[in-house]
C-alpha positions in Angstrom: 66.3 75.3 111.5 63.2 77.3 112.3 62.2 75.1 115.3 64.7 72.9 117.0 64.2 69.1 116.9 62.8 67.5 120.1 60.9 70.6 121.4 58.0 68.2 122.2 58.2 64.5 123.1 56.5 61.7 124.9 57.6 61.3 128.5 60.0 58.4 128.3 61.3 58.7 131.8 64.3 60.8 130.9 65.5 63.2 133.6 63.5 66.5 133.6 62.6 69.5 135.6 59.1 70.1 136.9 57.1 73.2 135.9 54.3 74.2 138.4 51.6 76.6 137.1 50.2 79.1 139.6 47.5 81.8 139.4 47.9 85.0 141.4 44.7 84.3 143.4 46.1 80.9 144.5 49.6 82.3 145.3 49.3 82.9 149.0 48.0 79.4 149.8 50.7 77.9 147.6 53.5 79.9 149.1 52.4 79.0 152.6 53.2 75.3 151.8 56.8 76.0 150.6 59.9 75.0 152.5 61.7 78.0 154.2 64.4 77.8 151.5 62.0 77.9 148.6 60.0 80.7 150.3 63.1 82.8 150.7 63.8 82.4 147.0 60.3 83.5 146.1 60.6 86.5 148.3 64.1 87.4 147.0 63.0 87.4 143.3 59.7 89.0 144.2 57.6 86.3 142.5 53.9 86.8 143.2 52.3 84.6 140.6 51.7 87.4 138.1 50.9 86.0 134.7 54.1 85.8 132.5 56.5 85.7 135.4 58.5 82.7 136.6 61.0 81.7 139.3 63.4 78.9 139.7 63.0 77.2 143.1 65.8 75.2 144.7 65.3 71.7 146.0 66.9 69.9 148.9 69.9 68.6 147.0 72.6 70.5 145.1 71.6 70.9 141.4 68.0 70.1 142.3 65.5 72.8 141.2 62.1 73.3 139.7 60.2 76.1 137.9 57.1 77.9 138.9 55.2 80.0 136.4 52.4 82.6 136.9 49.5 82.1 134.5 46.0 83.5 134.1 43.2 81.2 135.2 42.1 79.1 132.2 38.5 79.9 131.2 38.1 76.6 129.3 40.4 73.7 130.0 39.8 72.3 126.5 40.4 75.5 124.7 43.4 77.5 123.6 42.3 80.6 125.5 45.9 81.7 125.8 48.2 79.5 123.8 51.0 82.0 124.5 51.1 81.7 128.3 54.2 79.5 128.2 55.6 80.7 124.9 58.2 83.0 126.5 59.4 80.4 129.0 61.7 78.3 126.9 63.9 81.2 126.1 64.4 81.9 129.8 65.3 78.3 130.8 68.4 76.2 130.3 68.3 73.6 127.6 66.9 70.3 128.8 63.6 68.5 129.4 60.7 69.8 131.3 57.3 68.5 132.4 54.2 70.5 133.6 53.2 69.1 136.9 49.5 69.2 136.2 49.9 67.9 132.7 50.2 69.9 129.4 47.2 71.0 127.4 47.6 71.1 123.6 47.5 74.9 123.7 50.5 74.9 126.1 52.4 72.5 123.9 51.8 74.7 120.8 52.9 77.9 122.6 56.0 76.2 124.1 57.1 74.9 120.7 56.3 78.1 118.7 58.2 80.0 121.4 61.4 78.3 120.1 60.8 79.4 116.4 63.6 81.3 114.8 64.0 82.4 111.2 67.6 81.6 110.6 68.0 81.2 106.9 70.4 84.1 106.6 72.1 83.9 109.9 75.5 82.4 110.5 75.3 81.7 114.2 74.7 78.3 115.7 71.1 77.0 116.1 69.6 77.1 119.5 69.4 74.0 121.7 65.9 72.7 122.3 63.9 73.0 125.5 61.9 69.8 125.4 58.4 69.6 126.9 57.4 66.1 127.9 53.8 65.0 127.6 51.9 61.8 128.2 50.0 61.5 124.9 51.8 60.4 121.7 48.8 61.5 119.7 49.1 65.0 121.1 52.8 65.2 120.0 51.9 64.2 116.5 48.9 66.6 116.2 50.7 69.6 117.9 53.9 69.2 115.8 51.9 69.1 112.6 50.2 72.3 113.5 53.4 73.9 114.7 55.3 72.9 111.5 52.4 74.4 109.4 52.5 77.6 111.3 56.3 77.7 111.0 56.0 77.1 107.3 53.8 80.2 106.9 56.3 82.2 108.9 59.2 80.9 106.8 57.6 81.6 103.5 56.5 85.1 104.5 59.8 86.0 106.1 61.8 85.1 103.0 62.7 88.1 100.9 61.1 88.5 97.5 64.4 87.9 95.8 64.2 84.3 97.1 60.4 83.9 97.1 59.1 84.6 93.6 56.3 82.7 91.8 58.7 79.8 91.0 59.7 79.5 94.6 56.0 79.4 95.7 55.6 76.6 93.2 58.5 74.7 94.7 56.9 75.1 98.2 53.7 73.5 96.8 55.8 70.7 95.3 57.5 70.1 98.6 54.3 69.5 100.5 52.9 67.4 97.6 56.0 65.2 97.8 55.3 64.2 101.4 51.8 63.0 100.7 51.7 62.0 97.0 49.9 65.1 95.9 49.8 65.9 92.1 51.1 69.3 91.0 50.4 71.0 87.7 51.1 74.6 86.7 50.0 77.0 84.0 52.7 79.6 83.5 53.4 82.8 81.5 51.7 83.1 78.1 49.9 79.8 78.6 47.7 81.5 81.1 46.0 83.2 78.1 45.4 80.1 76.2 44.1 78.3 79.3 41.7 81.2 80.1 43.4 82.8 83.2 43.5 86.3 81.7 43.4 88.2 85.0 46.4 86.3 86.5 48.3 87.0 83.3 47.4 90.7 83.3 48.6 91.3 86.8 51.8 89.4 86.5 52.9 90.1 82.9 55.2 93.0 83.7 57.5 90.8 85.9 61.0 90.0 84.8 62.0 86.8 83.0 62.1 83.9 85.5 59.3 85.5 87.6 56.5 84.8 85.2 52.9 84.6 86.6 51.4 81.2 87.1 48.5 79.2 88.5 49.8 76.4 90.7 47.5 73.5 91.4 47.8 70.5 93.7 45.3 67.6 93.9 45.2 65.0 96.6 42.8 62.5 98.1 40.1 60.0 97.3 38.2 61.1 94.2 34.9 59.9 95.7 35.4 62.0 98.9 33.8 65.4 99.5 35.7 68.1 97.6 37.6 70.8 99.5 39.2 73.6 97.6 41.7 76.1 99.1 42.8 79.2 97.2 45.7 81.5 98.1 46.8 84.9 96.9 50.4 84.7 96.0 51.6 88.2 95.2 55.3 87.6 95.8 56.0 91.3 95.7 53.6 94.2 95.3 55.1 97.4 94.0 51.5 98.7 93.6 52.1 98.6 89.8 51.7 102.0 88.0 49.7 103.2 91.0 53.0 102.7 92.8 53.3 102.5 96.5 55.5 104.9 98.6 58.6 103.5 100.2 56.9 102.9 103.6 54.0 101.1 101.9 56.3 98.9 99.9 58.7 97.9 102.7 56.8 94.9 103.8 55.4 93.8 100.5 57.4 90.6 100.5 54.5 89.4 102.7 51.8 89.9 100.1 52.0 86.2 99.3 50.9 85.5 102.9 47.5 84.2 101.7 49.3 81.7 99.6 51.5 80.7 102.5 48.4 80.1 104.6 46.7 78.0 101.8 49.8 75.9 101.3 50.2 75.3 105.1 46.5 74.4 105.5 46.8 71.9 102.6 49.8 70.3 104.3 47.7 70.0 107.5 44.8 68.4 105.7 47.1 65.9 104.1 49.1 65.1 107.2 45.8 64.4 109.1 44.7 62.2 106.2 41.3 63.9 106.3 38.7 62.1 104.1 38.5 64.9 101.4 39.3 65.4 97.8 41.7 68.3 98.2 42.5 70.9 95.5 45.0 73.7 96.3 45.1 76.7 93.9 47.7 79.3 94.3 47.7 82.3 91.9 51.4 83.5 92.0 52.5 86.8 90.5 54.8 89.7 91.0 53.0 93.1 90.6 55.8 95.0 88.8 56.3 98.3 87.0 57.3 98.0 83.3 56.1 99.2 79.9 53.7 96.3 79.6 52.2 96.7 83.1 48.4 97.1 83.4 47.3 100.7 83.5 44.6 102.5 85.5 41.6 102.8 83.3 42.3 99.6 81.4 39.5 97.0 81.1 40.6 93.5 81.9 39.0 90.1 81.0 38.4 87.4 83.6 37.9 83.6 83.4 34.2 84.0 84.4 33.6 86.4 81.5 33.0 89.5 83.5 34.9 92.6 82.4 36.7 94.6 85.1 37.8 98.2 84.8 41.1 98.8 86.6 40.4 101.6 89.0 43.6 101.0 90.9 46.6 98.8 89.9 47.4 98.4 93.6 44.1 96.4 94.1 45.7 93.4 92.3 45.2 90.6 94.7 41.5 90.3 94.0 42.2 90.2 90.3 44.3 87.1 90.5 42.0 85.5 93.0 38.9 86.0 90.8 40.3 83.6 88.1 41.3 81.0 90.7 37.9 81.2 92.4 36.1 80.9 89.1 38.1 77.7 88.3 37.3 76.4 91.8 33.5 76.9 91.3 33.5 75.1 88.0 34.4 72.0 89.9 31.6 72.4 92.4 33.4 72.0 95.7 31.6 71.1 98.9 33.7 73.8 100.7 35.7 76.6 99.2 38.1 78.7 101.3 40.4 81.5 100.2 43.2 83.3 102.1 44.6 86.7 101.1 46.6 89.6 102.5 44.0 91.7 100.7 43.3 95.1 102.3 44.7 97.7 104.6 41.1 98.5 105.5 40.8 95.2 107.4 43.8 96.1 109.5 42.4 99.6 110.2 39.1 98.0 111.3 40.5 95.0 113.2 44.2 95.6 113.8 47.0 93.1 113.1 45.8 90.1 115.2 42.3 89.6 113.9 41.8 88.4 110.4 38.6 89.6 108.7 36.2 86.7 107.8 33.5 87.0 105.1 31.3 84.1 104.0 28.2 83.5 101.9 27.0 80.8 104.3 26.0 81.7 107.9 26.6 78.3 109.3 30.1 78.2 107.8 30.9 81.6 109.2 29.6 80.6 112.7 31.7 77.4 112.6 34.8 79.2 111.5 34.5 81.8 114.3 33.7 79.1 116.9 36.7 77.0 115.8 39.0 80.1 116.2 37.8 80.7 119.7 38.3 77.0 120.6 41.9 76.9 119.5 43.0 80.4 120.4 43.3 81.6 116.8 40.5 84.2 116.6 38.8 85.5 113.4 36.2 88.2 113.2 33.3 88.2 110.8 32.5 91.2 108.6 29.3 91.3 106.5 29.1 90.9 102.8 26.8 93.8 102.8 25.1 93.8 99.4 24.2 97.5 99.5 27.9 98.3 99.0 28.1 96.5 95.7 27.1 99.8 94.2 30.5 101.1 95.0 32.0 98.6 92.5 30.1 99.9 89.5 31.9 101.0 86.4 30.7 103.2 83.5 32.4 101.1 80.8 32.8 97.5 82.2 30.8 95.0 84.2 32.5 96.2 87.4 35.5 98.0 88.9 38.3 96.4 90.8 38.1 98.9 93.7 35.6 101.2 95.2 36.2 105.0 95.1 35.8 107.1 98.2 37.7 104.9 100.7 34.6 103.5 102.5 34.3 99.8 103.5 37.5 98.7 101.7 37.6 95.2 103.2 33.9 94.6 102.6 34.0 95.8 99.0 37.0 93.6 98.3 35.0 90.6 99.6 32.0 91.7 97.5 34.2 91.8 94.5 35.4 88.3 95.1 31.8 87.1 95.7 30.9 88.0 92.1 33.2 85.1 91.0 31.8 82.5 93.5 28.6 80.5 92.7 25.9 81.2 95.2 25.4 77.4 95.9 29.1 76.9 96.8 29.8 77.3 100.6 32.6 79.9 100.6 34.6 81.7 103.2 37.2 84.5 102.5 39.9 85.4 105.1 41.6 88.7 104.8 44.7 88.1 107.0 47.6 90.3 107.9 50.1 87.4 107.9 52.5 89.5 110.0 53.4 90.2 113.6 54.4 93.8 113.9 56.2 93.5 117.3 58.2 91.0 119.3 55.9 89.1 121.8 56.3 85.7 123.5 56.1 83.1 120.8 55.4 85.7 118.1 58.6 87.3 116.9 58.4 90.3 114.5 57.8 88.9 111.1 55.6 86.5 109.2 52.7 85.0 111.2 49.9 82.5 110.6 46.6 84.2 111.6 43.5 82.1 111.0 45.4 79.0 110.0 44.6 76.8 113.0 41.0 78.1 113.1 40.5 77.0 109.5 42.0 73.6 110.2 39.9 73.0 113.3 36.7 74.0 111.3 37.6 71.7 108.4 38.5 68.8 110.7 35.1 69.2 112.5 33.3 69.0 109.2 35.1 66.2 107.5 37.0 64.1 110.1 35.6 60.6 110.5 35.8 59.4 114.1 36.2 55.7 114.6 
């Protein structure tokens, strides 16, 4: 299992070890109060309170010990300023129960639990035993575990190889979350996309092999009288680049090009588990961008649901093509809030690196709320402008627009501008260009699929729609 059971539990009086958190500036005063035996241990292991380090201190009796951990001073006690400060600790401690002496913050509980994530679908070894963090608040356990499971879902979906994560498998992932909360799932698949007016999704995915046909996956949930929230995800299950084929290095990680869909599915699961008072619609455009005789070609002109014609400047700019049909459908239903998630551009990674998703929005208040929520929960996003002057870069000589700008400038922004042509101006909309991947092994963040911007989006949505007693 990705995360062992019982990683977080309400303190029920079970035997446990105590964890003491110490900052380096408080170390000297703390060490002066230690017993000679404990002080000798601290000196022997050269523990100085440095953030990320820890020591096991003996007690008075045999088998009696506790843990001290160096942490950075928290800038905001209510915020997730550093949710990863305890994430590396469980892997360095024996199995069992632990309790933070000063009490665990939600951010500590998230980091502790995600620090025990492991993608083990293809491994034959035994699952790891849990290190359980005990907390006082049952509500915290429920809330944290919902968020951790959603983040683990993103990781699992992205980590799964394309052979086992095609369009039909993404559909099954949607059906799985729907089954837990009575969501209603419908799909439009293959040639039916043309008769149902989703020509762009069909065009991108039509070259895929039998059994991996393109589809629009839809899930509806909630009170029909509630405010409408629509979440859209890019589900390119593998991106060869099409006829503008990628090189080997560029194709190696393209199993993750459905990372936007993974975020959208996980966010929908969070909304449903929290029973937020919304009318939720999840739309996942799921395709495989393949090379075959019927693949779309550079220079072709493609139809879209909105009626705009698009010249294919580059077949490797396919994610925006499938999103534009889904966004058009979303706007037809006049949502009160529209969010989309996509692993859309390498330009966003060049600008912001792997950890900061690029946020673009047509509503200043929405963008500000999104950024603030990310800071509060330790899941930062960074706003880029939908600079209208760059719309000129998407002009075509033979169609209403091109699917990609020539010249290589402002690639993330022009991709957002392309999407904006398919979003009604009066619909509050935010687009997140997320990497969905952790390129290195860090505490709580193993190399592989990663949810970036997920908890930020959920915190923002909850602040907008949650009804407090």
